[in-house]
C-alpha positions in Angstrom: -23.0 -92.2 -75.6 -25.9 -91.2 -78.3 -27.8 -88.9 -76.5 -24.6 -88.2 -74.2 -23.1 -84.3 -74.5 -19.7 -83.5 -76.6 -17.0 -82.0 -75.5 -15.4 -79.0 -76.9 -13.0 -80.4 -78.5 -9.9 -77.9 -79.9 -11.1 -77.8 -83.3 -14.4 -77.1 -82.2 -13.5 -74.3 -79.5 -13.9 -70.6 -80.8 -10.6 -69.1 -81.8 -8.7 -66.7 -79.3 -8.8 -63.0 -80.8 -5.3 -62.2 -82.3 -3.1 -60.3 -80.5 -2.1 -56.4 -81.5 1.5 -55.9 -83.8 3.6 -54.2 -82.2 3.3 -50.5 -82.1 0.3 -50.9 -84.5 -2.2 -47.8 -83.1 -5.8 -47.7 -83.5 -7.1 -48.5 -87.0 -7.4 -45.6 -89.4 -11.1 -43.7 -90.1 -12.1 -44.4 -93.2 -11.2 -41.2 -96.0 -14.2 -39.1 -95.0 -13.3 -38.7 -91.1 -11.3 -35.9 -89.9 -8.3 -36.5 -87.3 -7.4 -32.8 -87.0 -8.3 -28.8 -87.5 -7.7 -27.6 -91.2 -4.5 -25.3 -90.4 -5.2 -21.4 -89.8 -4.9 -19.6 -93.2 -2.1 -17.3 -93.5 -2.2 -13.3 -93.5 -0.4 -11.3 -95.5 1.3 -8.6 -93.2 1.6 -6.3 -95.5 -2.4 -6.0 -95.9 -2.9 -6.0 -92.1 -1.2 -3.1 -92.0 -2.4 -1.4 -94.6 1.3 -0.6 -96.4 0.3 0.3 -100.1 3.4 -0.5 -101.7 6.8 -2.2 -100.5 9.7 0.1 -101.6 13.7 -0.5 -101.1 14.5 1.9 -98.6 12.4 1.0 -96.5 15.2 -1.6 -95.2 13.6 -2.8 -92.2 10.4 -4.7 -93.7 12.8 -5.8 -96.5 14.8 -7.7 -93.8 12.4 -9.0 -91.4 10.8 -11.0 -95.0 14.4 -12.6 -95.7 16.7 -15.1 -94.1 19.1 -15.1 -92.1 21.5 -16.2 -95.3 20.0 -13.3 -97.9 17.5 -15.5 -99.4 14.2 -14.0 -100.6 11.8 -16.3 -98.1 9.2 -17.7 -100.2 5.2 -16.9 -99.4 4.4 -20.2 -97.9 6.2 -19.0 -95.6 5.8 -15.7 -94.8 2.2 -15.2 -95.8 2.7 -13.2 -98.1 -0.1 -12.2 -100.8 1.0 -12.1 -104.9 1.6 -8.4 -104.6 4.2 -7.7 -102.0 5.9 -10.6 -102.8 6.7 -9.5 -105.7 7.0 -5.7 -104.4 9.5 -8.0 -101.3 11.4 -9.6 -104.0 12.4 -6.6 -106.4 12.8 -4.1 -103.3 15.4 -6.8 -101.6 17.4 -7.1 -105.8 18.2 -3.8 -105.6 19.1 -3.6 -102.4 21.2 -6.5 -102.7 22.5 -4.4 -105.5 23.5 -1.3 -103.5 25.5 -3.3 -100.9 22.3 -3.1 -97.6 21.5 -6.1 -97.7 23.7 -9.3 -98.2 23.9 -11.2 -101.9 24.8 -14.7 -99.0 25.6 -14.9 -95.5 
């Protein structure tokens, strides 16, 4: 009895690995790791086409920077530089006063 090998009792057996919680995916990498590529930086379309200034008479250009309802689209969405965004805003406001563009849709 003393020199006999002991049987593994339930308390002595190693614990089985826990099943993963439903919906739990792989663990997130530490804050230093990157999963996705950085989004491509938007380039001002007007600078790329070498348009020096935007005038209210260039209705096709001004319309393309407005939403369907007549709102001026933000720089975040259009990718226009600050200089051209100011010119576009001024042109849209003039066109609204001249009834070329609607105030709202």
